[in-house]
Structures are given as structure tokens and as C-alpha cells.
C-alpha positions in Angstrom: 104.2 77.4 111.2 101.3 75.4 109.7 103.7 72.7 108.4 105.7 72.7 111.6 108.8 73.9 109.9 109.2 76.7 112.4 107.8 77.4 115.9 105.9 80.6 116.8 108.8 81.6 119.0 111.1 81.4 115.9 108.6 83.4 113.9 108.6 86.1 116.5 112.4 86.2 116.4 112.4 86.5 112.6 110.0 89.5 112.7 112.2 91.1 115.4 115.2 90.7 113.1 113.2 92.3 110.3 112.1 95.3 112.5 115.8 95.8 113.6 116.9 95.7 110.0 114.3 98.2 108.9 115.6 100.6 111.6 119.1 100.5 110.2 118.6 101.9 106.7 119.3 105.2 105.1 116.6 107.2 103.3 116.1 106.3 99.7 116.3 109.9 98.5 118.6 111.8 96.1 122.2 111.8 97.6 122.3 115.5 97.9 119.3 115.6 100.1 120.1 113.0 102.7 123.7 111.9 103.1 124.4 112.5 106.7 125.2 109.9 109.3 122.4 111.3 111.5 119.9 109.6 109.3 121.0 106.1 110.4 118.3 104.5 112.4 115.7 106.8 110.9 113.6 103.7 109.9 111.6 105.5 107.3 110.2 102.1 106.3 107.4 102.5 108.7 105.5 99.3 109.5 101.7 99.5 109.7 99.6 96.7 111.1 95.9 96.1 111.8 93.0 98.2 110.6 90.6 97.1 107.8 91.3 95.8 104.3 90.1 97.4 101.1 86.7 95.7 101.6 86.3 97.1 105.1 86.9 93.7 106.9 89.2 93.4 109.9 92.7 92.9 108.5 94.4 92.0 111.8 95.5 88.3 111.9 97.9 86.0 113.6 100.9 87.7 111.9 99.7 91.0 113.3 99.9 89.5 116.8 103.4 88.2 116.1 104.5 91.7 115.0 103.2 93.1 118.3 105.1 90.6 120.3 108.3 91.1 118.3 108.0 94.9 118.7 107.7 94.5 122.4 110.7 92.2 122.6 113.0 94.8 121.1 111.3 97.6 123.1 110.1 99.3 119.9 113.6 100.0 118.7 112.1 100.9 115.4 110.6 104.2 116.1 108.0 104.2 113.3 105.7 101.4 114.3 102.0 102.1 113.5 99.0 100.2 114.8 95.5 100.7 113.2 92.4 100.0 115.2 88.7 100.3 114.4 85.3 99.6 115.9 85.5 95.9 114.9 89.1 95.2 116.1 89.1 91.9 118.0 89.5 91.9 121.8 92.6 89.7 121.4 94.2 92.3 119.1 93.3 95.3 121.4 94.5 93.4 124.4 97.9 92.8 122.7 98.1 96.5 121.7 97.4 97.6 125.3 100.0 95.2 126.6 102.6 96.6 124.2 102.0 100.2 125.0 102.1 99.4 128.7 105.6 98.0 128.6 107.4 100.0 126.0 107.2 103.2 124.0 107.2 104.2 120.4 104.1 102.6 118.8 101.6 105.1 117.4 97.9 104.1 117.3 95.6 105.3 114.5 91.8 105.3 114.5 90.4 104.1 111.1 87.1 105.9 111.8 89.0 109.2 111.7 91.8 108.5 109.2 89.8 106.8 106.4 87.3 109.8 105.9 90.3 112.2 105.9 91.9 110.2 103.1 88.6 110.3 101.1 88.5 114.1 101.6 92.0 114.2 100.1 90.6 112.6 96.9 91.1 108.9 97.5 88.5 106.3 96.7 87.0 104.4 99.7 89.0 101.3 98.9 92.3 103.3 98.6 91.5 105.2 101.8 91.0 102.0 103.7 94.4 100.8 102.4 96.3 103.5 104.1 99.7 103.2 105.8 101.9 105.6 107.8 104.8 107.6 106.3 107.8 108.4 108.5 106.5 109.2 112.0 102.7 109.8 112.0 101.6 110.8 108.5 98.8 108.6 106.9 98.7 108.1 103.1 97.1 105.8 100.6 99.6 103.0 99.9 101.6 102.5 96.8 100.0 105.2 94.7 101.0 108.5 96.3 103.9 110.9 96.1 103.2 112.0 99.6 105.6 114.7 100.7 104.1 114.6 104.2 106.9 116.2 106.1 110.4 117.7 105.8 109.2 121.3 105.4 109.2 122.2 109.1 108.0 125.3 110.9 109.2 125.8 114.4 106.2 127.1 116.3 108.5 127.8 119.2 110.7 129.9 116.9 107.6 131.8 115.8 106.8 132.6 119.5 110.4 133.7 120.1 110.0 136.2 117.2 106.7 137.4 118.6 108.4 138.1 121.9 111.5 139.8 120.4 110.1 142.0 117.6 110.9 139.5 114.9 114.4 138.5 116.2 115.7 134.9 116.7 118.5 134.6 119.3 120.2 131.6 117.7 120.9 133.4 114.4 121.4 136.8 116.1 119.2 138.8 113.8 115.7 139.6 112.7 114.1 136.8 110.7 110.4 137.8 111.1 108.3 140.9 111.1 108.5 143.9 113.3 105.5 143.3 115.6 106.5 145.7 118.4 108.4 145.8 121.6 106.9 143.2 123.9 107.6 145.3 126.9 104.9 147.7 125.7 102.3 145.0 125.3 99.5 145.8 127.7 97.2 142.7 127.1 97.5 139.0 126.3 95.6 139.8 123.1 98.5 141.9 121.8 100.9 139.0 122.4 98.5 136.7 120.6 98.1 139.1 117.6 101.9 139.4 117.3 102.2 135.6 117.3 99.5 135.3 114.5 101.3 137.9 112.4 104.7 136.1 112.8 103.1 132.7 112.0 101.4 134.0 108.8 104.7 135.5 107.7 106.6 132.2 108.3 103.9 130.1 106.6 104.0 132.3 103.5 107.8 132.2 103.3 107.9 128.4 103.8 105.3 127.9 101.1 107.5 129.8 98.6 110.5 127.7 99.7 108.5 124.4 99.2 107.3 125.4 95.7 110.9 126.3 94.8 112.2 122.9 96.1 109.5 121.1 94.1 110.6 122.8 90.9 114.2 121.9 91.5 113.4 118.3 92.2 111.2 118.2 89.1 113.9 119.6 86.8 117.1 118.2 88.3 116.7 115.3 90.7 114.5 112.5 89.4 114.1 109.3 91.4 113.2 106.5 89.0 113.8 103.8 91.6 111.1 104.9 93.9 108.9 106.0 91.0 108.8 102.4 89.8 106.9 101.4 93.0 104.2 104.1 92.7 101.0 103.5 90.6 100.7 106.0 87.8 104.4 106.8 87.1 104.8 104.2 84.4 101.3 104.8 82.9 102.0 108.5 82.8 105.7 108.2 81.7 106.6 110.6 84.4 108.9 110.5 87.4 107.2 111.0 90.8 108.9 114.4 91.1 107.2 115.4 87.9 103.7 114.5 89.0 103.7 111.0 87.7 102.1 109.3 90.7 98.3 108.8 90.9 98.2 111.2 93.9 100.5 114.0 94.7 100.8 116.1 97.9 103.0 118.7 99.4 102.9 119.9 103.0 104.1 122.2 105.7 104.8 120.5 109.0 104.8 122.3 112.3 106.6 121.3 115.5 106.3 122.4 119.1 102.5 122.9 119.4 102.4 121.8 123.0 105.3 123.9 124.0 103.7 127.0 122.4 100.3 126.3 124.0 101.9 125.9 127.4 104.0 129.1 126.9 101.1 131.2 125.8 99.0 129.9 128.7 101.9 130.8 131.1 102.1 134.3 129.7 98.3 134.7 129.9 98.1 133.5 133.5 101.3 134.7 135.0 101.8 138.0 133.2 98.4 139.3 132.4 
């Protein structure tokens, strides 16, 4: 653009093409794990713009504004589009962000003042914490140095509620999958419902943690991923694949879905029943 070789309009079109291309890739994971057509369009190459750089200076620039315009033009077709803001974000940048969110859906906005300290609490240095980006949908992680298993081990909070209201049974599978916490018809207070939910949730979390540990062991022993490991700081220095703990930082996680649905459901039970 500075040399006049391309116009700003053409630059916006190029970035739009890039975002579309990134939304059409399959996961770079072992073939046994993700080989279904449903993963098309999963756009796991989440784009993160804005925020501060490793020295704490505002990192948003003219290219950031072009990304915002391109994302708006394609109506945020790429689902994983993350925008970082902070106390020193420029009015021009914030105005563009506001405009984008007012005319399309999809972009997620992250507050550096909250995320950076959380990354430090996870063990990252201040510089590394500032250099965070988003994995998948909404999971922040330090960039290029982390084996960040931030999701994929999902707990259905709604399923837990279903078990609490059916003495541990799940209708979809037609049998008991949780604990026996009592016949809900005999519950005489909301606190009994709440206690049944807590017991079912603790049971599911414990079970899932065991499953995740087993999965990690299987990946470590049988399913190495040297291609992705080459991109992560630490793996070459340690001589270890990312699945073996080679990356500088390593995390596992349990994800939970359906929080709002469960909160609304419990509130309805509390207000309408008790």
C-alpha cells in the first residue's frame, strides 16, 4: 500500500480471502481423532488482533483495522475471530470494533486487563502473558510455546441437571449414568435439588478427569504429532513431542457447556416449584 502497488480496498479483499480460507481447513490432529466431515469450517486457526505487545504497548495498527473491515464484509464467516482491547486502545480501533459487532455476529472481545493476569497466574512471564492469542472459540493461551489442551473434554451441565432430576438416569442413553441421588418427586425443598445437582456434578468431574488422564497417556505413548511440535518452543530443546510434555508450557482442561441453561432451569425450579 505504501508503494502504491495495491489499494486499501484490494488489501481488504485479500484479508477477506485469507479469513475465508482459514475457515475451510480441517484440524491438524492425529487422523484417528478428527476425520469427520463435520469438522469442515471449524476454523481452528483462530485470528487474534489488537491488544498490547510484549512490551505493553498498543499493538493495534492499520492492518488491524483492515482485518476488522474484512471480517465485517464476510459477516464473520470465520467463527473464531478474537479482538483484544485494553485501557489504551485507540478511539479509532474501538469505534471499528463497535461498528463490526453492531452489523454482524461472531467476533469475541477479550479484555487484556483480565486475561494477562490470568496467564501470569498460570505460570507465564509478563511478556509471554501479554503475547496471548485465542485457541478455538474463546480460550486464551500464550502464543507459540504452549501445548494448550483448552477444550475437547466436555461436560454437559444440562446432562448433569437431567441426572439430578432423574435419580442419575439420562434419557438419551436410556440408563443410569450418574449417582442415585433420590427420587425428585420426594424432594421437599430447592436445597435438595441443588444438593443432588452438586453430587452429580462432582461425580461427572471425577469421571471426566480420569478419562482425560487416560487419553493423555494414550497420546503420549501412541499418537505423537511432530508437525505441530516443531512450531512450539521447547519441543526441540527438550527432544520431546508435545504429547510427551516437550512444550515450554503444558495444560489440560475440563470444559463445561450449558451454564446459562442450567442457571435458568434451576431458577425456574426454585421460583415456580418451591
